[in-house]
mmJSON file of the N, C-alpha and C atoms, coordinates in Angstrom:
{"data_MODEL":{"atom_site":{
"group_PDB":["ATOM","ATOM","ATOM","ATOM","ATOM","ATOM","ATOM","ATOM","ATOM","ATOM","ATOM","ATOM","ATOM","ATOM","ATOM","ATOM","ATOM","ATOM","ATOM","ATOM","ATOM","ATOM","ATOM","ATOM","ATOM","ATOM","ATOM","ATOM","ATOM","ATOM","ATOM","ATOM","ATOM","ATOM","ATOM","ATOM","ATOM","ATOM","ATOM","ATOM","ATOM","ATOM","ATOM","ATOM","ATOM","ATOM","ATOM","ATOM","ATOM","ATOM","ATOM","ATOM","ATOM","ATOM","ATOM","ATOM","ATOM","ATOM","ATOM","ATOM","ATOM","ATOM","ATOM","ATOM","ATOM","ATOM","ATOM","ATOM","ATOM","ATOM","ATOM","ATOM","ATOM","ATOM","ATOM","ATOM","ATOM","ATOM","ATOM","ATOM","ATOM","ATOM","ATOM","ATOM","ATOM","ATOM","ATOM","ATOM","ATOM","ATOM","ATOM","ATOM","ATOM","ATOM","ATOM","ATOM","ATOM","ATOM","ATOM","ATOM","ATOM","ATOM","ATOM","ATOM","ATOM","ATOM","ATOM","ATOM","ATOM","ATOM","ATOM","ATOM","ATOM","ATOM","ATOM","ATOM","ATOM","ATOM","ATOM","ATOM","ATOM","ATOM","ATOM","ATOM","ATOM","ATOM","ATOM","ATOM","ATOM","ATOM","ATOM","ATOM","ATOM","ATOM","ATOM","ATOM","ATOM","ATOM","ATOM","ATOM","ATOM","ATOM","ATOM","ATOM","ATOM","ATOM","ATOM","ATOM","ATOM","ATOM","ATOM","ATOM","ATOM","ATOM","ATOM","ATOM","ATOM","ATOM","ATOM","ATOM","ATOM","ATOM","ATOM","ATOM","ATOM","ATOM","ATOM","ATOM","ATOM","ATOM","ATOM","ATOM","ATOM","ATOM","ATOM","ATOM","ATOM","ATOM","ATOM","ATOM","ATOM","ATOM","ATOM","ATOM","ATOM","ATOM","ATOM","ATOM","ATOM","ATOM","ATOM","ATOM","ATOM","ATOM","ATOM","ATOM","ATOM","ATOM","ATOM","ATOM","ATOM","ATOM","ATOM","ATOM","ATOM","ATOM","ATOM","ATOM","ATOM","ATOM","ATOM","ATOM","ATOM","ATOM","ATOM","ATOM","ATOM","ATOM","ATOM","ATOM","ATOM","ATOM","ATOM","ATOM","ATOM","ATOM","ATOM","ATOM","ATOM","ATOM","ATOM","ATOM","ATOM","ATOM","ATOM","ATOM","ATOM","ATOM","ATOM","ATOM"],
"id":[1,2,3,4,5,6,7,8,9,10,11,12,13,14,15,16,17,18,19,20,21,22,23,24,25,26,27,28,29,30,31,32,33,34,35,36,37,38,39,40,41,42,43,44,45,46,47,48,49,50,51,52,53,54,55,56,57,58,59,60,61,62,63,64,65,66,67,68,69,70,71,72,73,74,75,76,77,78,79,80,81,82,83,84,85,86,87,88,89,90,91,92,93,94,95,96,97,98,99,100,101,102,103,104,105,106,107,108,109,110,111,112,113,114,115,116,117,118,119,120,121,122,123,124,125,126,127,128,129,130,131,132,133,134,135,136,137,138,139,140,141,142,143,144,145,146,147,148,149,150,151,152,153,154,155,156,157,158,159,160,161,162,163,164,165,166,167,168,169,170,171,172,173,174,175,176,177,178,179,180,181,182,183,184,185,186,187,188,189,190,191,192,193,194,195,196,197,198,199,200,201,202,203,204,205,206,207,208,209,210,211,212,213,214,215,216,217,218,219,220,221,222,223,224,225,226,227,228,229,230,231,232,233,234,235,236,237,238,239,240],
"type_symbol":["N","C","C","N","C","C","N","C","C","N","C","C","N","C","C","N","C","C","N","C","C","N","C","C","N","C","C","N","C","C","N","C","C","N","C","C","N","C","C","N","C","C","N","C","C","N","C","C","N","C","C","N","C","C","N","C","C","N","C","C","N","C","C","N","C","C","N","C","C","N","C","C","N","C","C","N","C","C","N","C","C","N","C","C","N","C","C","N","C","C","N","C","C","N","C","C","N","C","C","N","C","C","N","C","C","N","C","C","N","C","C","N","C","C","N","C","C","N","C","C","N","C","C","N","C","C","N","C","C","N","C","C","N","C","C","N","C","C","N","C","C","N","C","C","N","C","C","N","C","C","N","C","C","N","C","C","N","C","C","N","C","C","N","C","C","N","C","C","N","C","C","N","C","C","N","C","C","N","C","C","N","C","C","N","C","C","N","C","C","N","C","C","N","C","C","N","C","C","N","C","C","N","C","C","N","C","C","N","C","C","N","C","C","N","C","C","N","C","C","N","C","C","N","C","C","N","C","C","N","C","C","N","C","C","N","C","C","N","C","C"],
"label_atom_id":["N","CA","C","N","CA","C","N","CA","C","N","CA","C","N","CA","C","N","CA","C","N","CA","C","N","CA","C","N","CA","C","N","CA","C","N","CA","C","N","CA","C","N","CA","C","N","CA","C","N","CA","C","N","CA","C","N","CA","C","N","CA","C","N","CA","C","N","CA","C","N","CA","C","N","CA","C","N","CA","C","N","CA","C","N","CA","C","N","CA","C","N","CA","C","N","CA","C","N","CA","C","N","CA","C","N","CA","C","N","CA","C","N","CA","C","N","CA","C","N","CA","C","N","CA","C","N","CA","C","N","CA","C","N","CA","C","N","CA","C","N","CA","C","N","CA","C","N","CA","C","N","CA","C","N","CA","C","N","CA","C","N","CA","C","N","CA","C","N","CA","C","N","CA","C","N","CA","C","N","CA","C","N","CA","C","N","CA","C","N","CA","C","N","CA","C","N","CA","C","N","CA","C","N","CA","C","N","CA","C","N","CA","C","N","CA","C","N","CA","C","N","CA","C","N","CA","C","N","CA","C","N","CA","C","N","CA","C","N","CA","C","N","CA","C","N","CA","C","N","CA","C","N","CA","C","N","CA","C","N","CA","C","N","CA","C","N","CA","C","N","CA","C","N","CA","C","N","CA","C"],
"label_alt_id":[null,null,null,null,null,null,null,null,null,null,null,null,null,null,null,null,null,null,null,null,null,null,null,null,null,null,null,null,null,null,null,null,null,null,null,null,null,null,null,null,null,null,null,null,null,null,null,null,null,null,null,null,null,null,null,null,null,null,null,null,null,null,null,null,null,null,null,null,null,null,null,null,null,null,null,null,null,null,null,null,null,null,null,null,null,null,null,null,null,null,null,null,null,null,null,null,null,null,null,null,null,null,null,null,null,null,null,null,null,null,null,null,null,null,null,null,null,null,null,null,null,null,null,null,null,null,null,null,null,null,null,null,null,null,null,null,null,null,null,null,null,null,null,null,null,null,null,null,null,null,null,null,null,null,null,null,null,null,null,null,null,null,null,null,null,null,null,null,null,null,null,null,null,null,null,null,null,null,null,null,null,null,null,null,null,null,null,null,null,null,null,null,null,null,null,null,null,null,null,null,null,null,null,null,null,null,null,null,null,null,null,null,null,null,null,null,null,null,null,null,null,null,null,null,null,null,null,null,null,null,null,null,null,null,null,null,null,null,null,null],
"label_comp_id":["MET","MET","MET","GLN","GLN","GLN","THR","THR","THR","GLU","GLU","GLU","GLU","GLU","GLU","TRP","TRP","TRP","GLY","GLY","GLY","ARG","ARG","ARG","ARG","ARG","ARG","ILE","ILE","ILE","LYS","LYS","LYS","GLU","GLU","GLU","ALA","ALA","ALA","GLY","GLY","GLY","LEU","LEU","LEU","ASN","ASN","ASN","PRO","PRO","PRO","VAL","VAL","VAL","ALA","ALA","ALA","ILE","ILE","ILE","PRO","PRO","PRO","LEU","LEU","LEU","LEU","LEU","LEU","GLU","GLU","GLU","THR","THR","THR","ALA","ALA","ALA","ARG","ARG","ARG","ALA","ALA","ALA","LEU","LEU","LEU","GLY","GLY","GLY","PHE","PHE","PHE","VAL","VAL","VAL","ALA","ALA","ALA","ALA","ALA","ALA","GLN","GLN","GLN","ALA","ALA","ALA","LEU","LEU","LEU","LEU","LEU","LEU","LEU","LEU","LEU","GLY","GLY","GLY","GLN","GLN","GLN","PRO","PRO","PRO","PHE","PHE","PHE","LEU","LEU","LEU","ALA","ALA","ALA","GLY","GLY","GLY","LEU","LEU","LEU","VAL","VAL","VAL","ASP","ASP","ASP","GLU","GLU","GLU","ALA","ALA","ALA","ALA","ALA","ALA","LEU","LEU","LEU","GLN","GLN","GLN","ARG","ARG","ARG","ALA","ALA","ALA","THR","THR","THR","ALA","ALA","ALA","TRP","TRP","TRP","LEU","LEU","LEU","GLU","GLU","GLU","ASP","ASP","ASP","PRO","PRO","PRO","GLN","GLN","GLN","GLN","GLN","GLN","ILE","ILE","ILE","GLU","GLU","GLU","GLU","GLU","GLU","LEU","LEU","LEU","LEU","LEU","LEU","ALA","ALA","ALA","HIS","HIS","HIS","LEU","LEU","LEU","GLU","GLU","GLU","ASN","ASN","ASN","GLU","GLU","GLU","LYS","LYS","LYS","ASP","ASP","ASP","GLU","GLU","GLU","GLN","GLN","GLN"],
"label_asym_id":["A","A","A","A","A","A","A","A","A","A","A","A","A","A","A","A","A","A","A","A","A","A","A","A","A","A","A","A","A","A","A","A","A","A","A","A","A","A","A","A","A","A","A","A","A","A","A","A","A","A","A","A","A","A","A","A","A","A","A","A","A","A","A","A","A","A","A","A","A","A","A","A","A","A","A","A","A","A","A","A","A","A","A","A","A","A","A","A","A","A","A","A","A","A","A","A","A","A","A","A","A","A","A","A","A","A","A","A","A","A","A","A","A","A","A","A","A","A","A","A","A","A","A","A","A","A","A","A","A","A","A","A","A","A","A","A","A","A","A","A","A","A","A","A","A","A","A","A","A","A","A","A","A","A","A","A","A","A","A","A","A","A","A","A","A","A","A","A","A","A","A","A","A","A","A","A","A","A","A","A","A","A","A","A","A","A","A","A","A","A","A","A","A","A","A","A","A","A","A","A","A","A","A","A","A","A","A","A","A","A","A","A","A","A","A","A","A","A","A","A","A","A","A","A","A","A","A","A","A","A","A","A","A","A","A","A","A","A","A","A"],
"label_entity_id":["1","1","1","1","1","1","1","1","1","1","1","1","1","1","1","1","1","1","1","1","1","1","1","1","1","1","1","1","1","1","1","1","1","1","1","1","1","1","1","1","1","1","1","1","1","1","1","1","1","1","1","1","1","1","1","1","1","1","1","1","1","1","1","1","1","1","1","1","1","1","1","1","1","1","1","1","1","1","1","1","1","1","1","1","1","1","1","1","1","1","1","1","1","1","1","1","1","1","1","1","1","1","1","1","1","1","1","1","1","1","1","1","1","1","1","1","1","1","1","1","1","1","1","1","1","1","1","1","1","1","1","1","1","1","1","1","1","1","1","1","1","1","1","1","1","1","1","1","1","1","1","1","1","1","1","1","1","1","1","1","1","1","1","1","1","1","1","1","1","1","1","1","1","1","1","1","1","1","1","1","1","1","1","1","1","1","1","1","1","1","1","1","1","1","1","1","1","1","1","1","1","1","1","1","1","1","1","1","1","1","1","1","1","1","1","1","1","1","1","1","1","1","1","1","1","1","1","1","1","1","1","1","1","1","1","1","1","1","1","1"],
"label_seq_id":[1,1,1,2,2,2,3,3,3,4,4,4,5,5,5,6,6,6,7,7,7,8,8,8,9,9,9,10,10,10,11,11,11,12,12,12,13,13,13,14,14,14,15,15,15,16,16,16,17,17,17,18,18,18,19,19,19,20,20,20,21,21,21,22,22,22,23,23,23,24,24,24,25,25,25,26,26,26,27,27,27,28,28,28,29,29,29,30,30,30,31,31,31,32,32,32,33,33,33,34,34,34,35,35,35,36,36,36,37,37,37,38,38,38,39,39,39,40,40,40,41,41,41,42,42,42,43,43,43,44,44,44,45,45,45,46,46,46,47,47,47,48,48,48,49,49,49,50,50,50,51,51,51,52,52,52,53,53,53,54,54,54,55,55,55,56,56,56,57,57,57,58,58,58,59,59,59,60,60,60,61,61,61,62,62,62,63,63,63,64,64,64,65,65,65,66,66,66,67,67,67,68,68,68,69,69,69,70,70,70,71,71,71,72,72,72,73,73,73,74,74,74,75,75,75,76,76,76,77,77,77,78,78,78,79,79,79,80,80,80],
"pdbx_PDB_ins_code":[null,null,null,null,null,null,null,null,null,null,null,null,null,null,null,null,null,null,null,null,null,null,null,null,null,null,null,null,null,null,null,null,null,null,null,null,null,null,null,null,null,null,null,null,null,null,null,null,null,null,null,null,null,null,null,null,null,null,null,null,null,null,null,null,null,null,null,null,null,null,null,null,null,null,null,null,null,null,null,null,null,null,null,null,null,null,null,null,null,null,null,null,null,null,null,null,null,null,null,null,null,null,null,null,null,null,null,null,null,null,null,null,null,null,null,null,null,null,null,null,null,null,null,null,null,null,null,null,null,null,null,null,null,null,null,null,null,null,null,null,null,null,null,null,null,null,null,null,null,null,null,null,null,null,null,null,null,null,null,null,null,null,null,null,null,null,null,null,null,null,null,null,null,null,null,null,null,null,null,null,null,null,null,null,null,null,null,null,null,null,null,null,null,null,null,null,null,null,null,null,null,null,null,null,null,null,null,null,null,null,null,null,null,null,null,null,null,null,null,null,null,null,null,null,null,null,null,null,null,null,null,null,null,null,null,null,null,null,null,null],
"Cartn_x":[81.416,80.69,79.694,79.334,78.741,77.492,76.465,75.192,74.274,74.892,74.154,74.411,75.324,75.948,75.503,75.058,74.053,72.603,72.156,70.79,70.55,71.673,71.884,71.628,72.494,72.653,71.308,70.799,69.171,68.072,68.223,67.152,67.483,68.514,69.121,68.389,68.617,68.287,66.492,65.712,64.341,64.277,65.097,64.954,64.41,63.984,63.357,62.121,61.573,60.42,60.519,61.762,62.16,63.137,64.056,65.362,64.575,63.468,62.855,62.791,61.751,61.287,62.554,63.592,64.722,65.38,65.834,66.202,65.594,64.084,63.685,63.992,64.128,64.691,65.981,66.842,68.52,68.224,67.545,67.799,67.294,66.275,65.993,67.136,67.818,68.517,69.834,70.424,71.809,72.805,72.691,73.766,74.064,72.846,72.896,73.466,72.931,73.15,74.704,75.588,77.005,77.639,77.141,78.077,77.527,76.179,76.316,77.344,77.477,78.607,80.056,80.236,81.515,81.682,80.946,81.037,80.8,80.615,80.093,81.371,82.093,83.765,84.648,84.901,85.628,84.855,83.655,83.009,82.6,83.058,82.79,83.785,84.968,86.255,86.363,86.166,86.391,85.159,84.197,83.259,83.08,83.533,82.992,84.439,84.969,86.157,85.9,86.812,87.336,86.978,87.274,87.416,85.634,85.29,83.404,82.76,83.45,82.727,82.695,84.208,84.186,83.581,83.436,82.562,81.48,80.554,79.042,79.321,79.937,79.732,79.53,80.577,80.812,79.633,78.821,78.025,76.678,76.413,75.168,75.424,76.621,76.885,76.849,76.749,76.259,75.039,74.015,72.847,72.428,73.375,73.297,73.209,74.004,74.342,72.987,72.716,70.985,70.231,69.93,69.109,69.157,70.492,70.674,70.276,70.826,69.957,68.829,68.14,66.339,66.015,66.265,66.006,66.057,67.339,67.716,66.596,65.963,65.794,64.241,63.723,61.961,62.058,63.366,62.798,62.892,63.656,63.578,61.911,61.9,60.59,58.982,59.509,58.563,58.591,59.902,59.881,58.967,59.038,58.563,57.097],
"Cartn_y":[210.57,209.453,210.252,210.001,210.037,210.03,210.468,211.335,209.768,209.245,207.537,206.622,206.811,205.601,205.665,206.865,207.076,207.128,207.101,206.621,205.81,204.592,203.532,202.759,203.076,202.541,202.752,203.949,204.093,203.389,203.108,202.114,200.812,200.509,199.438,198.394,199.941,199.351,200.082,200.081,200.138,201.298,202.85,204.079,205.196,204.698,206.019,206.923,206.717,206.722,207.563,207.535,207.976,209.175,208.393,209.484,210.866,210.704,211.646,213.198,212.51,213.807,214.512,213.925,214.376,215.078,214.662,215.526,216.803,216.728,217.844,218.972,218.184,219.111,219.643,218.456,219.11,220.192,220.273,221.385,222.626,222.879,224.135,224.498,223.39,223.443,222.912,222.537,221.826,222.888,224.105,225.308,224.852,225.249,225.209,224.28,222.313,221.533,221.243,221.879,221.556,222.278,223.678,224.22,223.938,223.223,222.392,221.601,220.723,219.634,220.025,221.244,221.963,222.336,223.02,223.305,221.793,220.701,219.845,218.754,219.074,217.908,217.973,218.879,218.144,217.133,217.471,215.921,214.931,215.196,213.849,213.358,214.028,213.534,211.839,211.786,210.091,209.099,209.604,208.737,208.609,209.677,209.959,209.573,209.274,209.428,211.036,211.28,212.785,213.679,212.469,212.347,212.466,211.333,211.385,212.337,213.199,214.522,215.426,215.529,216.427,216.381,215.565,214.929,215.484,214.954,214.932,216.705,217.682,218.999,219.487,218.968,219.655,219.263,218.035,217.492,218.655,218.907,219.409,220.808,221.443,222.631,223.143,222.164,222.405,222.045,222.767,222.747,222.046,221.757,221.103,219.674,219.358,217.837,217.279,218.148,217.514,217.588,218.109,218.529,217.21,216.745,215.861,214.557,214.138,212.947,213.239,214.227,214.16,213.743,214.537,214.135,212.738,212.432,210.661,210.0,209.912,209.653,209.433,210.591,211.013,210.43,210.429,209.491,208.129,207.747,205.869,205.602,206.532,206.176,206.168,207.384,207.295,206.149,205.681,204.325,203.084,203.062,202.003,201.775],
"Cartn_z":[122.814,122.391,121.487,120.231,119.393,119.616,118.842,119.165,118.788,117.831,117.239,118.161,118.702,119.842,120.993,121.287,122.842,122.525,121.041,120.877,120.737,120.057,120.17,121.329,122.448,123.735,124.33,124.29,124.737,124.647,123.232,122.6,122.848,123.041,123.398,124.965,125.673,127.168,127.355,125.859,126.176,126.867,127.06,127.991,126.935,125.914,125.184,125.589,126.505,127.011,128.086,128.832,130.029,129.397,128.145,128.131,127.234,126.601,125.787,126.406,127.721,128.621,129.393,129.721,129.898,129.012,128.198,126.891,127.066,127.079,126.899,127.779,129.082,130.577,130.155,129.903,129.77,128.494,127.457,126.781,127.031,128.027,128.927,130.179,130.659,131.578,131.319,130.554,130.064,130.606,130.462,130.941,132.443,133.011,134.754,134.916,134.667,134.77,134.891,133.558,133.212,134.565,135.151,135.842,136.977,137.395,138.988,138.736,137.563,137.623,137.993,137.223,137.819,138.923,139.332,141.28,141.85,141.67,142.247,141.762,140.81,140.558,142.106,142.462,143.593,144.263,144.725,145.704,144.909,143.169,142.41,142.32,142.567,142.168,142.211,143.681,144.001,143.631,142.871,142.63,140.96,140.468,139.26,138.255,137.359,136.103,135.279,136.052,135.662,134.233,133.224,132.101,131.492,132.236,132.162,132.731,133.61,133.866,133.345,132.575,131.772,130.432,129.619,128.622,129.218,130.177,130.529,130.065,130.893,131.146,129.993,128.857,127.643,127.029,126.971,126.146,126.532,128.042,128.24,127.899,127.731,127.589,126.366,125.577,124.027,123.505,123.191,122.871,121.649,120.446,119.502,119.451,120.573,120.949,121.682,122.355,123.047,122.373,121.244,119.791,118.89,118.408,117.582,118.12,119.659,120.211,120.662,120.575,121.216,119.506,118.76,116.799,116.715,117.381,116.779,117.616,118.833,119.503,119.271,118.646,118.403,116.526,115.956,115.013,115.182,115.565,116.178,116.818,117.414,117.905,116.838,116.112,114.813,114.127,113.745,112.918,113.911,114.7,115.458,115.464],
"occupancy":[1.0,1.0,1.0,1.0,1.0,1.0,1.0,1.0,1.0,1.0,1.0,1.0,1.0,1.0,1.0,1.0,1.0,1.0,1.0,1.0,1.0,1.0,1.0,1.0,1.0,1.0,1.0,1.0,1.0,1.0,1.0,1.0,1.0,1.0,1.0,1.0,1.0,1.0,1.0,1.0,1.0,1.0,1.0,1.0,1.0,1.0,1.0,1.0,1.0,1.0,1.0,1.0,1.0,1.0,1.0,1.0,1.0,1.0,1.0,1.0,1.0,1.0,1.0,1.0,1.0,1.0,1.0,1.0,1.0,1.0,1.0,1.0,1.0,1.0,1.0,1.0,1.0,1.0,1.0,1.0,1.0,1.0,1.0,1.0,1.0,1.0,1.0,1.0,1.0,1.0,1.0,1.0,1.0,1.0,1.0,1.0,1.0,1.0,1.0,1.0,1.0,1.0,1.0,1.0,1.0,1.0,1.0,1.0,1.0,1.0,1.0,1.0,1.0,1.0,1.0,1.0,1.0,1.0,1.0,1.0,1.0,1.0,1.0,1.0,1.0,1.0,1.0,1.0,1.0,1.0,1.0,1.0,1.0,1.0,1.0,1.0,1.0,1.0,1.0,1.0,1.0,1.0,1.0,1.0,1.0,1.0,1.0,1.0,1.0,1.0,1.0,1.0,1.0,1.0,1.0,1.0,1.0,1.0,1.0,1.0,1.0,1.0,1.0,1.0,1.0,1.0,1.0,1.0,1.0,1.0,1.0,1.0,1.0,1.0,1.0,1.0,1.0,1.0,1.0,1.0,1.0,1.0,1.0,1.0,1.0,1.0,1.0,1.0,1.0,1.0,1.0,1.0,1.0,1.0,1.0,1.0,1.0,1.0,1.0,1.0,1.0,1.0,1.0,1.0,1.0,1.0,1.0,1.0,1.0,1.0,1.0,1.0,1.0,1.0,1.0,1.0,1.0,1.0,1.0,1.0,1.0,1.0,1.0,1.0,1.0,1.0,1.0,1.0,1.0,1.0,1.0,1.0,1.0,1.0,1.0,1.0,1.0,1.0,1.0,1.0],
"B_iso_or_equiv":[0.0,0.0,0.0,0.0,0.0,0.0,0.0,0.0,0.0,0.0,0.0,0.0,0.0,0.0,0.0,0.0,0.0,0.0,0.0,0.0,0.0,0.0,0.0,0.0,0.0,0.0,0.0,0.0,0.0,0.0,0.0,0.0,0.0,0.0,0.0,0.0,0.0,0.0,0.0,0.0,0.0,0.0,0.0,0.0,0.0,0.0,0.0,0.0,0.0,0.0,0.0,0.0,0.0,0.0,0.0,0.0,0.0,0.0,0.0,0.0,0.0,0.0,0.0,0.0,0.0,0.0,0.0,0.0,0.0,0.0,0.0,0.0,0.0,0.0,0.0,0.0,0.0,0.0,0.0,0.0,0.0,0.0,0.0,0.0,0.0,0.0,0.0,0.0,0.0,0.0,0.0,0.0,0.0,0.0,0.0,0.0,0.0,0.0,0.0,0.0,0.0,0.0,0.0,0.0,0.0,0.0,0.0,0.0,0.0,0.0,0.0,0.0,0.0,0.0,0.0,0.0,0.0,0.0,0.0,0.0,0.0,0.0,0.0,0.0,0.0,0.0,0.0,0.0,0.0,0.0,0.0,0.0,0.0,0.0,0.0,0.0,0.0,0.0,0.0,0.0,0.0,0.0,0.0,0.0,0.0,0.0,0.0,0.0,0.0,0.0,0.0,0.0,0.0,0.0,0.0,0.0,0.0,0.0,0.0,0.0,0.0,0.0,0.0,0.0,0.0,0.0,0.0,0.0,0.0,0.0,0.0,0.0,0.0,0.0,0.0,0.0,0.0,0.0,0.0,0.0,0.0,0.0,0.0,0.0,0.0,0.0,0.0,0.0,0.0,0.0,0.0,0.0,0.0,0.0,0.0,0.0,0.0,0.0,0.0,0.0,0.0,0.0,0.0,0.0,0.0,0.0,0.0,0.0,0.0,0.0,0.0,0.0,0.0,0.0,0.0,0.0,0.0,0.0,0.0,0.0,0.0,0.0,0.0,0.0,0.0,0.0,0.0,0.0,0.0,0.0,0.0,0.0,0.0,0.0,0.0,0.0,0.0,0.0,0.0,0.0],
"pdbx_formal_charge":[null,null,null,null,null,null,null,null,null,null,null,null,null,null,null,null,null,null,null,null,null,null,null,null,null,null,null,null,null,null,null,null,null,null,null,null,null,null,null,null,null,null,null,null,null,null,null,null,null,null,null,null,null,null,null,null,null,null,null,null,null,null,null,null,null,null,null,null,null,null,null,null,null,null,null,null,null,null,null,null,null,null,null,null,null,null,null,null,null,null,null,null,null,null,null,null,null,null,null,null,null,null,null,null,null,null,null,null,null,null,null,null,null,null,null,null,null,null,null,null,null,null,null,null,null,null,null,null,null,null,null,null,null,null,null,null,null,null,null,null,null,null,null,null,null,null,null,null,null,null,null,null,null,null,null,null,null,null,null,null,null,null,null,null,null,null,null,null,null,null,null,null,null,null,null,null,null,null,null,null,null,null,null,null,null,null,null,null,null,null,null,null,null,null,null,null,null,null,null,null,null,null,null,null,null,null,null,null,null,null,null,null,null,null,null,null,null,null,null,null,null,null,null,null,null,null,null,null,null,null,null,null,null,null,null,null,null,null,null,null],
"auth_seq_id":[1,1,1,2,2,2,3,3,3,4,4,4,5,5,5,6,6,6,7,7,7,8,8,8,9,9,9,10,10,10,11,11,11,12,12,12,13,13,13,14,14,14,15,15,15,16,16,16,17,17,17,18,18,18,19,19,19,20,20,20,21,21,21,22,22,22,23,23,23,24,24,24,25,25,25,26,26,26,27,27,27,28,28,28,29,29,29,30,30,30,31,31,31,32,32,32,33,33,33,34,34,34,35,35,35,36,36,36,37,37,37,38,38,38,39,39,39,40,40,40,41,41,41,42,42,42,43,43,43,44,44,44,45,45,45,46,46,46,47,47,47,48,48,48,49,49,49,50,50,50,51,51,51,52,52,52,53,53,53,54,54,54,55,55,55,56,56,56,57,57,57,58,58,58,59,59,59,60,60,60,61,61,61,62,62,62,63,63,63,64,64,64,65,65,65,66,66,66,67,67,67,68,68,68,69,69,69,70,70,70,71,71,71,72,72,72,73,73,73,74,74,74,75,75,75,76,76,76,77,77,77,78,78,78,79,79,79,80,80,80],
"auth_comp_id":["MET","MET","MET","GLN","GLN","GLN","THR","THR","THR","GLU","GLU","GLU","GLU","GLU","GLU","TRP","TRP","TRP","GLY","GLY","GLY","ARG","ARG","ARG","ARG","ARG","ARG","ILE","ILE","ILE","LYS","LYS","LYS","GLU","GLU","GLU","ALA","ALA","ALA","GLY","GLY","GLY","LEU","LEU","LEU","ASN","ASN","ASN","PRO","PRO","PRO","VAL","VAL","VAL","ALA","ALA","ALA","ILE","ILE","ILE","PRO","PRO","PRO","LEU","LEU","LEU","LEU","LEU","LEU","GLU","GLU","GLU","THR","THR","THR","ALA","ALA","ALA","ARG","ARG","ARG","ALA","ALA","ALA","LEU","LEU","LEU","GLY","GLY","GLY","PHE","PHE","PHE","VAL","VAL","VAL","ALA","ALA","ALA","ALA","ALA","ALA","GLN","GLN","GLN","ALA","ALA","ALA","LEU","LEU","LEU","LEU","LEU","LEU","LEU","LEU","LEU","GLY","GLY","GLY","GLN","GLN","GLN","PRO","PRO","PRO","PHE","PHE","PHE","LEU","LEU","LEU","ALA","ALA","ALA","GLY","GLY","GLY","LEU","LEU","LEU","VAL","VAL","VAL","ASP","ASP","ASP","GLU","GLU","GLU","ALA","ALA","ALA","ALA","ALA","ALA","LEU","LEU","LEU","GLN","GLN","GLN","ARG","ARG","ARG","ALA","ALA","ALA","THR","THR","THR","ALA","ALA","ALA","TRP","TRP","TRP","LEU","LEU","LEU","GLU","GLU","GLU","ASP","ASP","ASP","PRO","PRO","PRO","GLN","GLN","GLN","GLN","GLN","GLN","ILE","ILE","ILE","GLU","GLU","GLU","GLU","GLU","GLU","LEU","LEU","LEU","LEU","LEU","LEU","ALA","ALA","ALA","HIS","HIS","HIS","LEU","LEU","LEU","GLU","GLU","GLU","ASN","ASN","ASN","GLU","GLU","GLU","LYS","LYS","LYS","ASP","ASP","ASP","GLU","GLU","GLU","GLN","GLN","GLN"],
"auth_asym_id":["A","A","A","A","A","A","A","A","A","A","A","A","A","A","A","A","A","A","A","A","A","A","A","A","A","A","A","A","A","A","A","A","A","A","A","A","A","A","A","A","A","A","A","A","A","A","A","A","A","A","A","A","A","A","A","A","A","A","A","A","A","A","A","A","A","A","A","A","A","A","A","A","A","A","A","A","A","A","A","A","A","A","A","A","A","A","A","A","A","A","A","A","A","A","A","A","A","A","A","A","A","A","A","A","A","A","A","A","A","A","A","A","A","A","A","A","A","A","A","A","A","A","A","A","A","A","A","A","A","A","A","A","A","A","A","A","A","A","A","A","A","A","A","A","A","A","A","A","A","A","A","A","A","A","A","A","A","A","A","A","A","A","A","A","A","A","A","A","A","A","A","A","A","A","A","A","A","A","A","A","A","A","A","A","A","A","A","A","A","A","A","A","A","A","A","A","A","A","A","A","A","A","A","A","A","A","A","A","A","A","A","A","A","A","A","A","A","A","A","A","A","A","A","A","A","A","A","A","A","A","A","A","A","A","A","A","A","A","A","A"],
"auth_atom_id":["N","CA","C","N","CA","C","N","CA","C","N","CA","C","N","CA","C","N","CA","C","N","CA","C","N","CA","C","N","CA","C","N","CA","C","N","CA","C","N","CA","C","N","CA","C","N","CA","C","N","CA","C","N","CA","C","N","CA","C","N","CA","C","N","CA","C","N","CA","C","N","CA","C","N","CA","C","N","CA","C","N","CA","C","N","CA","C","N","CA","C","N","CA","C","N","CA","C","N","CA","C","N","CA","C","N","CA","C","N","CA","C","N","CA","C","N","CA","C","N","CA","C","N","CA","C","N","CA","C","N","CA","C","N","CA","C","N","CA","C","N","CA","C","N","CA","C","N","CA","C","N","CA","C","N","CA","C","N","CA","C","N","CA","C","N","CA","C","N","CA","C","N","CA","C","N","CA","C","N","CA","C","N","CA","C","N","CA","C","N","CA","C","N","CA","C","N","CA","C","N","CA","C","N","CA","C","N","CA","C","N","CA","C","N","CA","C","N","CA","C","N","CA","C","N","CA","C","N","CA","C","N","CA","C","N","CA","C","N","CA","C","N","CA","C","N","CA","C","N","CA","C","N","CA","C","N","CA","C","N","CA","C","N","CA","C","N","CA","C","N","CA","C","N","CA","C","N","CA","C"],
"pdbx_PDB_model_num":[1,1,1,1,1,1,1,1,1,1,1,1,1,1,1,1,1,1,1,1,1,1,1,1,1,1,1,1,1,1,1,1,1,1,1,1,1,1,1,1,1,1,1,1,1,1,1,1,1,1,1,1,1,1,1,1,1,1,1,1,1,1,1,1,1,1,1,1,1,1,1,1,1,1,1,1,1,1,1,1,1,1,1,1,1,1,1,1,1,1,1,1,1,1,1,1,1,1,1,1,1,1,1,1,1,1,1,1,1,1,1,1,1,1,1,1,1,1,1,1,1,1,1,1,1,1,1,1,1,1,1,1,1,1,1,1,1,1,1,1,1,1,1,1,1,1,1,1,1,1,1,1,1,1,1,1,1,1,1,1,1,1,1,1,1,1,1,1,1,1,1,1,1,1,1,1,1,1,1,1,1,1,1,1,1,1,1,1,1,1,1,1,1,1,1,1,1,1,1,1,1,1,1,1,1,1,1,1,1,1,1,1,1,1,1,1,1,1,1,1,1,1,1,1,1,1,1,1,1,1,1,1,1,1,1,1,1,1,1,1]
}}}
């Protein structure tokens, strides 16, 4: 899913105030969180779609994706 799509969904759900601090944390701990997801993958297999888990892991490992989403959400916050 593209950064703009995530930003739109977060905005529509009214989660900007929650998402921005979480993304700030994810920026610092994204790689560690991705590794934790990989480690927990066997336990999460029955609860979470494997493709979704792989996408989340790849997203967390890429700091540029987090930066783009954070910038998108902060720009929308400034426009309001």
